[in-house]
VOPAGU-2260 file (C-alpha; in pm, 1 decimal, decimal comma):
REM VOPAGU-2260
SITE   aa  ch    i         X         Y         Z
SITE  MET   A    0   -1052,2     824,2    1805,9
SITE  ALA   A    1    -838,0     495,5    1750,4
SITE  ALA   A    2    -822,2     627,9    1366,5
SITE  PHE   A    3    -697,5     920,7    1449,0
SITE  ALA   A    4    -440,8     755,2    1656,7
SITE  PHE   A    5    -348,3     521,6    1395,7
SITE  ALA   A    6    -339,6     749,5    1126,2
SITE  ALA   A    7    -100,0    1006,5    1310,5
SITE  GLY   A    8     145,6     729,6    1333,3
SITE  CYS   A    9     281,6     406,0    1544,6
SITE  PHE   A   10     560,6     274,1    1650,4
SITE  LEU   A   11     456,8     -64,3    1786,8
SITE  PRO   A   12     718,8    -386,4    1774,8
SITE  PRO   A   13     610,0    -673,6    1569,7
SITE  GLY   A   14     399,1    -942,2    1733,2
SITE  PRO   A   15     580,8   -1242,1    1878,9
SITE  THR   A   16     349,4   -1471,8    1663,8
SITE  SER   A   17     427,9   -1325,8    1282,0
SITE  THR   A   18     601,4   -1463,4    1015,6
SITE  SER   A   19     722,0   -1365,7     694,6
SITE  GLU   A   20     840,0   -1478,3     378,5
SITE  SER   A   21     929,0   -1285,8      46,9
SITE  THR   A   22     976,2   -1397,5    -325,6
SITE  THR   A   23    1013,9   -1173,0    -649,6
SITE  SER   A   24     803,4   -1221,1    -941,7
SITE  PRO   A   25     898,7   -1261,9   -1320,3
SITE  THR   A   26     789,0    -853,8   -1340,7
SITE  GLY   A   27    1014,1    -766,4   -1112,9
SITE  THR   A   28     751,4    -723,0    -830,1
SITE  THR   A   29     832,8    -831,4    -456,0
SITE  LEU   A   30     562,9   -1026,8    -317,1
SITE  GLU   A   31     586,4   -1067,2      97,1
SITE  THR   A   32     337,4   -1233,3     305,2
SITE  PHE   A   33     332,9   -1210,6     652,8
SITE  ALA   A   34     117,5   -1394,1     914,7
SITE  GLY   A   35      40,1   -1453,0    1266,6
SITE  THR   A   36    -227,0   -1410,1    1545,3
SITE  LEU   A   37    -387,9   -1106,1    1638,0
SITE  VAL   A   38    -541,0   -1073,0    1979,7
SITE  GLU   A   39    -770,2    -832,2    2130,7
SITE  ARG   A   40    -693,5    -470,0    2116,2
SITE  GLY   A   41    -355,4    -579,4    1948,5
SITE  SER   A   42    -116,8    -473,5    1672,2
SITE  ILE   A   43     140,1    -656,3    1465,8
SITE  LEU   A   44     358,6    -392,0    1264,8
SITE  ARG   A   45     583,0    -513,3     949,7
SITE  THR   A   46     830,2    -299,0     755,9
SITE  PHE   A   47     943,3    -379,2     390,6
SITE  SER   A   48    1219,0    -229,9     166,3
SITE  VAL   A   49    1124,8     -84,1    -120,3
SITE  ALA   A   50    1371,0     -85,0    -441,3
SITE  GLU   A   51    1248,3     108,6    -716,1
SITE  ALA   A   52     939,2     384,1    -734,4
SITE  GLY   A   53     578,7     235,9    -814,2
SITE  ALA   A   54     327,4     141,3    -593,3
SITE  ALA   A   55     253,3    -103,8    -278,3
SITE  THR   A   56     -64,8    -282,3    -231,9
SITE  ALA   A   57    -163,5    -500,5      94,1
SITE  MET   A   58    -462,8    -738,7     104,3
SITE  ILE   A   59    -563,7    -949,4     406,8
SITE  LYS   A   60    -516,8   -1292,6     238,4
SITE  GLU   A   61    -669,9   -1514,9     529,5
SITE  LEU   A   62    -839,8   -1347,3     840,8
SITE  GLU   A   63    -985,9   -1664,2    1130,5
SITE  PRO   A   64   -1247,9   -1555,7    1221,7
SITE  ASN   A   65   -1310,6   -1321,6     929,2
SITE  THR   A   66   -1386,7    -997,0    1136,5
SITE  ALA   A   67   -1339,4    -612,6    1060,3
SITE  VAL   A   68    -967,3    -519,1    1165,5
SITE  GLY   A   69    -766,0    -227,0    1101,8
SITE  LEU   A   70    -545,8    -226,2     793,9
SITE  GLY   A   71    -280,9      46,7     737,9
SITE  LEU   A   72       3,9     100,6     503,8
SITE  GLY   A   73     264,8     376,2     506,4
SITE  ILE   A   74     624,1     497,8     509,9
SITE  VAL   A   75     862,4     476,4     803,2
SITE  GLY   A   76     999,3     784,8     918,6
SITE  VAL   A   77    1304,2     918,9    1046,9
SITE  ASN   A   78    1230,2     854,9    1424,6
SITE  GLY   A   79    1118,8     489,4    1354,6
SITE  THR   A   80     730,1     562,1    1336,8
SITE  CYS   A   81     501,2     467,1    1080,6
SITE  ASN   A   82     372,8     747,2     894,3
SITE  PHE   A   83      25,8     544,2     761,8
SITE  LYS   A   84     -59,5     697,7     396,2
SITE  VAL   A   85    -397,6     464,3     345,7
SITE  LEU   A   86    -582,5     309,8     613,5
SITE  ASN   A   87    -949,8      76,2     632,9
SITE  SER   A   88   -1062,1      66,7     959,8
SITE  SER   A   89   -1324,6    -231,4     870,2
SITE  ALA   A   90   -1114,9    -408,7     664,8
SITE  VAL   A   91   -1231,1    -828,3     610,4
SITE  ALA   A   92   -1036,2   -1097,8     418,4
SITE  GLY   A   93   -1052,0   -1110,3      25,2
SITE  ALA   A   94   -1006,9    -831,9    -227,0
SITE  ALA   A   95   -1213,8    -596,2     -46,6
SITE  SER   A   96    -935,8    -515,6     215,7
SITE  ARG   A   97    -691,4    -412,8     -60,6
SITE  ILE   A   98    -529,9    -118,2       8,0
SITE  ARG   A   99    -277,7     100,5    -254,9
SITE  MET   A  100     -41,0     394,9    -204,3
SITE  GLU   A  101     202,6     515,8    -453,3
SITE  THR   A  102     574,7     500,2    -343,4
SITE  THR   A  103     760,8     793,1    -492,8
SITE  GLN   A  104    1119,4     658,2    -407,9
SITE  PRO   A  105    1278,5     356,7    -255,9
SITE  GLY   A  106    1290,9     320,6     105,2
SITE  GLN   A  107    1108,0     179,3     416,1
SITE  TYR   A  108     732,8     118,8     403,0
SITE  CYS   A  109     518,1      -8,8     698,7
SITE  VAL   A  110     188,9    -247,6     698,9
SITE  GLN   A  111     -13,5    -281,2    1042,7
SITE  ILE   A  112    -302,3    -519,6    1106,4
SITE  HIS   A  113    -512,0    -373,8    1454,3
SITE  ASP   A  114    -769,1    -502,2    1593,9
SITE  ALA   A  115   -1048,2    -207,0    1496,6
SITE  GLY   A  116   -1254,0    -327,2    1838,0
SITE  ASP   A  117   -1441,8    -613,0    1659,7
SITE  LEU   A  118   -1232,8    -903,1    1799,8
SITE  MET   A  119   -1388,1   -1134,3    2071,2
SITE  GLU   A  120   -1078,5   -1399,5    2044,0
SITE  PRO   A  121    -761,8   -1406,4    1845,8
SITE  ALA   A  122    -779,0   -1415,3    1516,8
SITE  ARG   A  123    -585,4   -1631,4    1240,0
SITE  PHE   A  124    -395,1   -1362,1     957,9
SITE  ALA   A  125    -225,8   -1365,5     649,0
SITE  ILE   A  126    -149,8   -1061,9     453,9
SITE  THR   A  127       6,6   -1002,3     100,9
SITE  ILE   A  128     207,4    -706,5      23,6
SITE  ALA   A  129     297,0    -624,8    -317,1
SITE  HIS   A  130     547,3    -344,7    -420,3
SITE  SER   A  131     878,7    -260,7    -657,0
């Protein structure tokens, strides 16, 4: 049931304990990292702007404790909701958590990390997003 709610779209403000940074590589790819603390039954959503058509990827770089969480990537809709196009409901830290979507046009996109029901304590995380 929870996966259905997230796949249908979600409008959640960012968590109070998250931080964000952005850099541009020599190839023109923008790399963004956001970090914070995810609490039990919680979720944290971040939006980012894509300047050119291409692909966007998100990967959990760090997760402590390394427990399965949900990771979603999508497009910000007209009404401000995040319309998820890719969802991994059992992501853990590392390359296996990488999710990817094609961005067909410049615009606002979103990434979300959420408790998939396995968190027993707050988890510190860092997510890397790469896009045009």
